[in-house]
C-alpha positions in Angstrom: -3.9 16.6 -8.4 -2.5 14.1 -6.0 0.1 11.5 -7.0 -2.2 8.7 -5.9 -5.7 7.5 -6.5 -8.6 8.2 -4.2 -8.5 4.6 -3.0 -5.6 2.3 -3.3 -7.7 -0.9 -3.6 -7.4 -2.5 -7.1 -5.7 0.6 -8.6 -2.3 1.2 -10.1 -0.1 3.9 -11.4 2.0 3.9 -14.6 5.2 5.9 -15.1 6.9 6.7 -18.4 10.4 7.3 -17.3 10.1 9.5 -14.3 6.8 11.1 -15.4 3.5 9.8 -14.1 1.5 8.7 -17.1 -1.7 7.4 -15.6 -3.4 6.4 -12.4 -6.6 4.5 -11.8 -8.1 1.1 -12.3 -6.0 -1.5 -14.2 -8.2 -1.1 -17.3 -7.9 2.7 -17.3 -4.1 2.5 -16.9 -3.8 -0.2 -19.5 -5.8 2.0 -22.0 -3.5 5.0 -21.4 -0.4 2.9 -21.7 -1.6 1.2 -24.8 -2.3 4.6 -26.4 1.1 6.0 -25.4 2.9 3.0 -26.9 0.9 3.1 -30.1 1.8 6.8 -30.4 5.5 6.0 -30.2 6.3 6.6 -26.5 10.1 5.9 -26.2 10.5 6.1 -22.4 10.4 2.9 -20.4 6.9 2.4 -19.0 6.5 0.7 -15.6 3.1 0.0 -13.9 3.0 -0.2 -10.1 0.2 -1.7 -7.9 -0.8 1.1 -5.6 -1.1 -1.2 -2.6 2.1 -3.2 -2.8 4.2 -1.1 -5.3 4.9 -4.4 -7.1 5.3 -4.0 -10.9 2.3 -5.1 -12.9 3.0 -6.9 -16.2 0.5 -6.4 -19.0 0.2 -8.0 -22.4 -0.2 -5.1 -24.7 -0.2 -6.9 -28.0 -3.0 -6.6 -30.4 -5.9 -4.1 -30.5 -7.2 -2.1 -27.5 -10.1 -4.5 -27.3 -7.6 -7.4 -27.0 -5.7 -5.7 -24.2 -8.8 -4.8 -22.2 -10.2 -8.3 -22.7 -7.1 -9.8 -21.1 -7.3 -7.2 -18.3 -10.9 -8.2 -17.7 -9.9 -11.9 -17.5 -7.2 -11.1 -15.1 -9.6 -9.2 -12.8 -12.0 -12.1 -12.8 -9.3 -14.5 -11.8 -8.2 -12.2 -8.9 -11.8 -11.8 -7.6 -12.3 -15.6 -7.8 -9.2 -16.2 -5.7 -10.3 -13.6 -3.1 -13.7 -15.3 -2.9 -12.2 -18.7 -2.4 -10.0 -17.4 0.5 -13.2 -16.1 2.3 -15.0 -19.4 2.2 -15.2 -21.2 5.6 -14.1 -18.3 7.8 -15.3 -19.0 11.3 -17.8 -16.7 13.1 -16.3 -14.7 16.0 -17.7 -15.2 19.4 -16.9 -15.0 23.1 -14.9 -18.0 24.4 -14.4 -18.7 28.1 -11.0 -20.0 29.1 -9.0 -20.1 32.3 -6.6 -17.2 33.0 -3.9 -17.5 35.7 -2.8 -14.3 37.4 -1.1 -13.2 40.6 -3.3 -11.8 43.4 -2.2 -8.3 42.8 -3.3 -8.6 39.1 -6.7 -9.8 40.2 -7.0 -7.0 42.7 -6.2 -4.4 40.0 -8.6 -6.0 37.6 -11.4 -6.0 40.2 -11.0 -2.2 40.6 -11.4 -1.5 36.8 -14.8 -0.3 35.5 -16.7 -3.2 34.0 -14.8 -5.9 35.8 -11.9 -8.1 34.9 -13.3 -9.3 31.5 -13.8 -5.8 30.2 -10.4 -4.6 31.5 -8.6 -7.5 29.9 -10.4 -7.0 26.6 -9.4 -3.3 26.6 -5.8 -4.1 27.4 -5.6 -6.7 24.6 -7.2 -4.4 22.1 -4.8 -1.6 23.0 -1.8 -3.9 22.5 -3.2 -5.1 19.2 -3.7 -1.6 18.0 -0.1 -0.7 18.9 1.3 -3.8 17.2 -1.0 -3.2 14.2 0.3 0.4 13.9 3.9 -0.8 14.0 3.1 -3.5 11.4 1.4 -1.0 9.1 4.4 1.4 9.4 6.8 -1.4 8.5 4.7 -2.5 5.5 4.5 1.2 4.4 8.2 1.4 4.5 8.7 -1.8 2.5 6.2 -0.7 -0.1 7.7 2.8 -0.4 11.3 1.4 -0.7 10.1 -1.1 -3.4 8.8 1.8 -5.5 11.7 4.2 -5.0 14.2 1.4 -5.7 12.7 0.9 -9.1 12.4 4.6 -10.1 14.8 6.5 -7.9 17.6 4.1 -7.3 20.0 6.1 -9.5 18.8 9.5 -8.4 20.9 11.7 -6.1 20.1 11.4 -2.4 18.6 7.9 -2.7 20.8 6.4 0.0 20.1 9.3 2.4 16.4 9.0 1.6 16.4 5.3 2.2 18.0 5.7 5.6 15.5 8.4 6.5 12.6 6.3 5.4 13.5 3.3 7.7 14.3 5.7 10.5 10.8 7.2 10.2 12.4 10.7 9.7 10.1 12.3 7.2 11.8 15.7 7.4 15.2 14.1 6.5 13.5 12.1 3.7 11.9 15.2 2.2 15.2 17.0 2.2 17.0 14.0 0.6 14.3 13.6 -2.1 13.8 17.2 -2.9 15.7 17.2 -6.1 13.9 14.1 -7.5 11.5 14.5 -10.4 8.3 15.8 -9.0 6.1 12.8 -9.9 8.5 10.3 -8.5 9.0 12.4 -5.3 5.3 13.0 -4.8 4.3 9.4 -5.4 6.9 8.2 -3.0 5.6 10.6 -0.3 2.1 9.4 -1.0 3.2 5.8 -0.4 5.0 6.8 2.8 1.6 7.9 4.2 0.0 4.5 3.3 -1.7 6.1 0.3 -3.9 8.4 2.3 -2.4 11.8 2.2 -3.6 14.2 -0.4 -5.8 11.7 -2.2 -8.1 14.2 -3.7 -7.5 13.0 -7.2 
């Protein structure tokens, strides 16, 4: 079983101390957490959003029906906010504008398959992909660090693991985090991959 859900969208993971308690939709996790607390779970329970690793606060008072009703209301509010953000988005299309280049640049473009326009589009797309990759890597590091700071901040090797994380050195990270509790270590590694590695839950 992997430390993360099959899809990170709208899912979360709950930990009781350093042990993974549940992973899935917010309602599924809320149910498991509610049962654990009602059965006398003494360890601190933290719930993390699987996309951002931010902690999710739930109101667990009352009956299970009360808890799930509040979770349902929360989900409705989130979906309404997402729908509002999508309203009025412009349609994409081709726009003609003047481009100023040196003669040697025009000469090079003229030699490219498909002409200048196609070549420019390919160059722009390639640069965007490169930047997107770097941005995704940076966000993955931030998300991973947010989670490990909450659950592994006092564990041995945390400082070394942090340095390896931001250096992009996964081998050094694995070595520094090897002694961590398995669930914390595995979930951290899962977040490092952007929530895609070993997601055969």
